[in-house]
N, C-alpha and C positions, 0 to 999 in steps of 0.2 A: 503494499500499499504505499510506504513512503517513498518507494522508487517510482510509483506512479505519479504522486503528487508533485515530486521533484522534475518529474518530466513534463508535466503540464506547465508548471511554474516557468521552466527554462523555455518552453515554447513562447509563453508570453513574453518573456523576458526578451526575448529575439524579436519579438514583433514590437514591444515597446520601443526599442531601440532607435526605430525607424518613424515610429507612430508621431502624428500631430495631435494624439491626445495623452495628457499628463494628469498624473493622480496625486494627492496628498492626503494624508490622514490628518484630521483634525483633534483638537484637545478632546470633545466630547464623543469621540469615536465614529462620527461620520466622515464620509470621504468627499473632498473637493475634487471634482472633476473639470478639466478645462480642455475644451475642444479648439483648434485652430485649424482655420481655412486661410491658405496662403496665396490669396488673390486680392492685392489692394487696388486692382483696377476696377473691380466691380463695383456697381453702385448702391446694391442692396443685397444682403445676405442674410439668410434666416436658417436657423436649425429646426429639423422635423424628425420626429421619432416615436417610437412606442410610448415615451414618456410626455408627447404633447398631443396624443391623438393624431400623429402625423400633421399633413398640412392645414387641419382644422384648428389646431391651438399651436402652429410653429411660431419658435420665439426668436426675436432679433438678435443678430451676434454684434459685436461692438467693433468698430474697425479701428485699426491702428495702423502704424506707418508698415509694417511688413504683412498685413493681413486682418484677419477677423477673429475674433475670439469669443467664446461663450463659456461662462462658469456654472456650474450646478453643483449643488450639495446634495448627496444621495446617503442613504444608510449601507452599512456593509451588506452585502449579499446581491446586491443590485446588477442586472444585467439589461444593458440598453442597446436597443438597434437605432440607427439615425442614417440620416442623410442631408445634405446642405440643399439649399434651394438659393442660387446664385442668380439674381436679375430675372427670376421668374422661372428658371432651369433647373430641374433636379440634377444635382452633381455628387456623383460617388467619392467619398473621401480616398483619394489615390494612397494616403499614407495613414489607413485604417490599423488599429492594432490586429483586428482580425474581421471577417466578414462572412456574410451569410446571403444567399440568393434570395432575391426579393420577390421572387414568384411573378415578375413582371418583364424579365428579360435581362435584369441588372442584379446588382448586390447591394445590400446594406451594410454599413460599419456595423461593427459589434464589441461593446466594451463590457467585459466582466472586471468590476471594479475590485473585486477581493483579489484575484489573481494579478491583475496590474500592479496594485498595492504590493502584495508578495513579492513580485518580480523586481520593482523597483528598490524594494530594502534588502535585496541580495539575498532572499532566502533559496533561490533556486541554486543547485548545486551541478548541473549539467546542462549542455547544449544540445538540442535536439531539434527535428525538423519541424514545422508547420503542422497543426494538427488537420486530419483528412476530413472524415466523413462527421456530419453533424446531424442530429436529429431535432426536428422542430414540428410544432402542430399548431393549428388553428381551431380550437376546438369550443363548442357551446354544448351544455346541459341546461335546460330550461323548462318551468312550468309556469302556465298563464290560465286564467279564468276571466272568461269576457261576457260583461252583461251587456245586454242591447244591441240592435243591430242597425243604429243610425236612425231610428224612427222615434217619433214622442211617445209612441203607445207602448213601446217594448224597452224603455230604458231600464227597467229593473228587473227583466226576465234573464235568466241565465242562458246565454248562446251556445257557448263552447267552453270545453277545457281540454287541457293536454299535455303531453308530455315529449319536450322535442330534443333531439340530439344530433348535432353537427360535428363531423370530425374529419380533418383533413390531415393525413400524416404526411411528413415532408423529410426527405433525406437529401441531404446535399454536402458539397465538398469535391475531395480530391480522391475517385476511388484508386487510381496510381498518379504518380508525379506527372504532372501536367495533363492529367486528364480528369477534368470537371465532370460531376453529374449531378442530375438534380431531377428526383421525381416525388411525385405525390400522389397518394391513394386516397380517394374519397372513401372513407370507411362508412360514413351514417350520413345520411341527409334527411331526417324526419323533418318535415318543413311547415307542417300546419298543427296548431294547436287546437285540434279537434278530435284527436285519437282516443281520448277517453270519454268525452262527451260531445253531442253536437243535437242541439233541438232538432226534434223530428226525424233524426238519422239513426243516432247511436245513444244507446241507453249507458248508465253509468256501469251497470252490471256487464254489459257485453264489453265496454271499453277496457275496464279493470280485467277482466278475464283474458282479454287477447293481450293486453300488455304482459300480464304475469306470465303466461304460458310461452309466450314468444321470445321474452327475456331468457327464459329457461333453454328453450329449444332451438330456437333461430335468431338470435338478437342482431346479427348482421343484416339479415334479410329484414327483420322488422324496422329496425332503426335506419337502416340504409335507403328507404323510401318505399320499400314493398313492391308496388307497380313498377317501378322504374329499376334498372339495374341497381342491386342491393349494394354493390360496392365496385368500384372501378378505378382504372389509372386515370387519374386527373391530369397530371402533367408527365411528361418523359422528356428530359432533355439531356444530351450528353455532348461532350466535344473534347477537342485535343488543343492544347496551347504549343506553339512552336516559335523559334526566336523569328520567324517571318509571317506566320498567319496564325489567327485563333480561329478555329472551326467550332463551330455550334450548330446542332440539329435538334430538331423539336418535333414532338407530336401531340395531337389533340388538343389540351386546353394549355399547354406550353405556350408561353406570350413571346410574340416576337421581340428580339432585342430593340427598345424602342430608339428614337431618333428626333432631335429638334434642330429645325432648319430656322435659325434666327428668331422670328417672330411666331413660326407655327411650329406645332407638333406634327410632324410628317409621318411618324411610323407610332402609331397608339400604343400604349403601355399595356392596353386591354386587348389587342388583337390576337386572338387563338391562332395556333398552327392548325385548327381543324376539330370543330366541337362537335361533329356528326361521325366521329371516329374513323374519319379518313383524312387525307391530305398531312401537311408537315411542311417542314422548312430546312434549308441549308443556310447558315450564315458564315461567310468568311471575312474576317476582319485583318486589314493589312496594316494595321496601327504599329505592331512590332518591326516591321521591316522598315517603315519609314522613319520609325524613332532611330532604328540603327543606323541608317543611310544618313540621316540628317543631325544625328547627335553633336550638339556644341554650335549649330549653326542659327539656332533661335527660330528655326523655321518648324511649325507643327504641322503635319500631313496625315490625313487619315483617308483609307477608300475602304469600302463595303460592298460585297456583290451578295446578295440573298436571294437565290432562285428558290420558289416556293410553290405550293398546292393549297394557297390559302386566300387568293385573288377575292373571293366570297367570304372569307371568315370561316366558312363552313367546311372547307378542304374539298370543294368538288371543281375548283377552277384554278387553272394553272397562272403563275403570276411571277414577277420579278421586280425586286426594288434594288436599286444600286445609287450610293452616293460617294462623293469625294469632298472633301474640304481641306482648306489651308488657312493658317494663321502665322501672321508675321507681323514685324514692327518696322515701320519706316519713320524715322526723324523722332521716335520716341512714342509715335501714336500706333496702337494695334489695329490689325486689320484682319478679317475673317470673311471668306468666300465659301460657299455651300453649294453645290450642284447637285440634283437630284432626278432619278428617272424612275417611273413605275410604270409597269406594264401589266395588264390583264389578258391572258390568252384563251385558248380552246379549254375544254374539258375533258379531252382525251388525249392519251399520249401520242396518237397517231395524227391529230390535228392542232398539236398545241400551238402551232403558230400559223396555223391556217387562218384562224380566227383571231385577230387582235382587238378586242372589245375595247380597250381604254388604254390610253397613255397620258402619264401625267409628266410635266416638265417644270421642274421647281427651281428656282434661284434665290439664293439668299445672300445679303450683304450686312456686315456689320463694322462700323469703324469709331474708334474713340478718338476724339480730338480735345485733348485736355479734358476741361468738364463737359465737353459735349459728346453725345453718342448719337450715333446715325444708323437707322436700321432701315431695311429694304428687302420684300420679297415680292417675286412675281410667280405666278402659275399660270399655265396653258394646258389645255385638255385637247385631245385628239380622240374621238370616239369611231369605232367601227360598227358595221351593221351586222346584225344577228339575225335577220329575218330568212337567211338563206343557211343560218348555221344551226348549231345544237338546240338552240333556245325556241326558235321558230317565232320570236317576238322581239319587240324593241329592246335595246339593252338597257338596263336600268343600273346605274352604280350601287353595288351592294352597301347595306347599312348606311346610306346617306339619305339626305332631305331632298334629292332629286330624285324625280320620276324618270319616266323613259326619255331618252335623249333622241336629239335630232342630232343626224351625223354630220351634217353639213349646214349648220345655221345661216340664216341669211346675214346676221350681224355677228363676226367673229368675236365680238366681245362678251356674247354670251358662255364663252369657253374659256374666260379668263378673269384671273382674281389679282390683286394689287394691294400691297399694304408698305407705307414708307412712313416712319416717324423719326423724330428726332427729340432728344431729351437732353436738359441742362442740368447739373447737381453742383450746386455751391454750397459753402458752408451755411448759408441762412435761406436759400430759396432752391427749389427745384422747379422744373416745368417739362411738361410733354406736350408735343401737337404733332397730331397724325391724321393721315387720310387712306380710306381704303375702299377699293370697290370690289364687289361679285356679280359676275355675270349669273343669267337666269339656270344655267345648267354646268357652272365650275362646280368641280368636286376634287376630292383626294382619295385616292385609294388607301388601305391601310389606316383609316381614321372612322370611326365611328359618329354618328349622330344620333346617340341614344341617351336620353337625359336619367335613365336608371343608373349609368355606371358614374363613378368617379374619375371623370377624365374631361379633357377640354374637345368638346365636340366640334365638328365641321363649322355649325354655324356660328359658335363661340368665335372661332379663328377668323373665318373669311366673312361672317357676317351672314345676313339672310339674302336669298336669292333676288338679282336684278335690283340691288340696292348700293348706295355708297354711303359713306358716311365720313364726316370730319369730327374729332374729337381733341380734347385737350386736358390737361390736369396741371394745375399750379397751385403750389403750396410754399409756406414761408414759416420760419422758425423765429419766434417772438419770446419777449418775457423771459429774459435771462435763460434762454435756451429751454424753456420749458413748455411753451404752447406752440403747436403747430395747427395753423389754419390753412385749409386748402378748398379748392373747387375743381372738380370733375364736370365735363359738360360733352354732348355730342349731339350731333344732328345728322338723322337719316333722311336719305331722300330717293325718288326712283333713279336709276341707272340709265335706262333708256325706255321710252313710251312704246315701244314695239312688244314688249314682252310684258308676263305679268309681275305685278308688283307685291311682294311678298313681306308682311311684317313679321311673321313667324314661320314655322315649318309647316302651318296649316291654315292660316289666316291669309286670304288673298283680298286685295282692297281694288274695287272698279275705278275709283277716282285716284289717278295717277299723278296727282298733284298735291298729295297729302304730304306734309312734313313731320316727323315725329321729332322730339327733344326730349333729353334726359339731361337734368342738373342735378348735381349731388354736393352740397357743401359738407365739409365734415372738419373736425377738429380733433386734437388729442393735446391733452394737457398732464404733463409729469409732475406731479407733485414732490417727486425725490429730488429733481433739478431745482426747483424752485423754493423748497421749503425743508430739503432734507427728511422729507415723509415719504415712505415707500407705498406710494399709491398712484394710480393712472385712472383718468377719465378721459372716455373717447366717445364721439357720436358722429352720427350722420344723419342726413334726410335726402331721400330720393324723389324728385320731382318729374312727372311725365307730363308732355304737353304734346298736342296734335292739332295741326291745322285744319281739320275735318271732323265733323261728327261721328266719327267711326273709332273711338277710341277702345282698344282691346279688351282692357278691364273692365270699363263701366258701359261701353257700347255707346255712351251718350254724353261723354263729357269732353271738352278740349282740354281741360288741365285738373290734374289730381296729384295730392301726396301719396305716391306710390307705396312707400314704407320708410321705416325709420327706425333708428337704434340709437341707444344710449348705454354704455357699460362703464362700471366702475371694478377697478381691480386693486386690492390691497393686500400686502404681505405682512404678516407679524413676526416678532422675534421671542414671543411667549411660547410656554411649552404646550399650552392647549390648542389653540387655534393658528394655523400656520398661514390660512390664505382665504381670502374672501372675493368672489366674483358675482356682482349683481348686472343684471341684464333687462332692459325694457326694449320691448320690439312693436312697432306698430306695422300691420299689414293690411293692405287696401286690396281686399278680394273682389271688388267690383259690385257686379249683381248679387253676388252671394252673401257679403257681410263685411264688415270692417273687424280685425281682430288685433286687440292689444293683450299681450302677453309681458309678465314679470315674473323673472325667475332670479335664482340664487344658488351658488355653490359654496360650500365652506367645506374647506380642508382642514381636520384636525390632527393631533398629533397620531402617530403611527399609518398616516396616510388613510385614514377614515375619512369619507366624503361623503356628506349630505347634500341633496338637492331637493329644490321645491320651487313650485310655480304656480301662478294664478293667471287664468286669461278671462277675457270678456269679450263676448261677440255684440257687435252693435249693428241694428239692422239697416238694410238698404231699402230703395224701393221694391226690390223684388225677391229678397232674401227670406227664406223660412227655414229655421233652424231648431232643434229640438230642445236646447237650454242655452241662454245667454253666457251662463258660468261655466269655468273649465278650471281644473287644477290638478297638480301632480305632485308626488313626492318620491324620492328614492335614495338608497344608501348603498355605499359600495364600498369594498375593503378587499385589498390584495392579502390573501392568506398563506401563510408558510406550507402548510401540509399540502399534499398531493400536487407536488411542483407547482406552488404558489398561482393558483387560480385568482381571480377577480370575482367574488362573490357580490350578488346585488339583489336588491329587493326595489320593486317599483310599484306604484298605486297612481293609477291614471283615471281622471274622470274629465272627458270631454276634450282632451287634449292629449298628443303623444309626441314628445319632443325627441324621443330615443331613434337609435338607428334600428332598422330591422334585425330580427334574429339570423344570424349568419354574418351579418355585416360589422359585428361589435356593438351588443345591445346596451352597453353601458356608456357609449359617446351619443354626443347630441349629434341630430341630423339638420345642421344648418342650412339654409339656401347659401349657395356660393355667394360672396362678397356682400353678405348682409347678416342682421342679427335674427332673421323670422325663421320659422321651422318650416321644412320641407313637409308638405300634406300627402303627396301622391309620390313619392319617392320609393322605389323598390315596391311598386304595385300597391301601396298601403294608401288608403282612402281617409278623407277626414274624420276624426274621432268624434265628431259631433254626436251625442245621443248614446256613447258608449262607456263603460267602465271596465278597467282590468286590473288585475292584480298579476305581477310577474316575481320571479325568483329565479336564482341561476348562478352557474357557474361557466367563466370564461377563461380560456387558456390562451396566450399568446406566446408561443414560445421559438 
């Protein structure tokens, strides 16, 4: 046992020697962990990890002369996964002390503070190779009882009750030297809380008998989803690293290695190798070759070639994406160029190049000129005809908001998209100004437009079809570097009048002279900088306006307050309470109702977290809801037994702020860029007229 401990400590000692993560043991027994990101040219860097609910609670890093730092104090026994977000782009720490596959084609940094502390103190006595295979899991065990079906008459009637289990077993690392592997087994996917009781369908006796018998005789089949495959291979990814090329191949739910081309995510982190049990990809990364050839020149070059059978994401259509980029410095100014090609081909190996259904040509540029950063992207699509091909219908880009396309549109601008912006970052003022357009059938392969996933959709990046937009953001630092005031705004208009004008993916306007405006004043007050008081207050208000009586939310107003938020955060130095976060949010749901919510989270000693909130629905002209009042309360605590799961208990009446089961039910389900809740995310409807009690355990290892 001592030899094994020495081996592990030595491994981490080797890793810590080159890592940009340092640790220090404090007098109270806690561990101070310092993260460093060595890119002083970046304008904004935040750190995201399992300790921040990833991007939802990403924390800002502090800029220094040589880069960015972040310090966190944690108790012994803490293991953290993390990644940096630099100027909006997810960035892996190349000097991480250890890493683990993130399940999305990349890696997360891994910090085990106990072993780093032991290594730093010289307790390791041998030097050994880096560890190989690691085991991880994303598992949830939960119970729920639900009263009401959303109607006024059934608010107090028990609707369903059930026990859920979701479990994904993950193996990653190096099976042999330079031979990385990653595979994931979907062990259990019981997804509905109605297996014990469901009104009018399943009695308590039947539900409990089924659960007890099948837990004894065939648990994997029962908790695996029964009608679906009880358990299956979720991801399979293997590869081989050489001094010249890194090769990766994946199958089924394994995600393509993602790529960002300046402003745009051009290979989505959620894009599967082939979820219909066919398909797959090869990914050849030539970064090692270029690093070797260009070492010491100051020029960084990379090239990737990725032939695949996942152009439709299901695994039925052959495709290809390839890109190359170069970064260099001229006169002290950093310059970056990126060129990418995507192709969607035939569906059989005999006709792979006979039918070229879609080609994307994407160009990107980013340059820094002192405090000014300029960015530009251009997209051009070519579409082929499938009328005579295997589909026998016009081609529709998969997973896109574009329907059947015209192979030769009369106006070529229909097949283009463009984004150019410039930002200035000074000590006390920052500003961004940009312009973009998107043609009526401009699209990108390997990027979805599905709001149920946590990613940047096509419409988020390119805009809505046949629209152009001017936007800007200006903010300044005032009052002894403690108060930030800012204003964001944009104006959306038609691109050309010979095509349909889309406000969103489904709403088409007949009047093509309508203009849409968004205005968002915001502020942030740092009491620590002003009064040496560890607290922060920030807020915003979103105004939407349209020049015609066709507003999407209300269908009748030219001008509305769309949503607003105010958040107060304070940390404490006493033993009992560690942190308080209070949030107010206003959501204008138009013809449905107005929704005001007030919520609070309190973190106590030993990371015990209590949450509660209240909501108030206000009638609009056409609204009809079961109850104007809503509330929730929840508690959660990471416990040491059974590999440190997070235990939770939640009670909801008329509102449900949490992510759905399987997506991390202890985290909040905020709308992007706001403090309002998602109401229909992951297929969940409004909780008006419903009451629920939940309890469970969640493992994220």
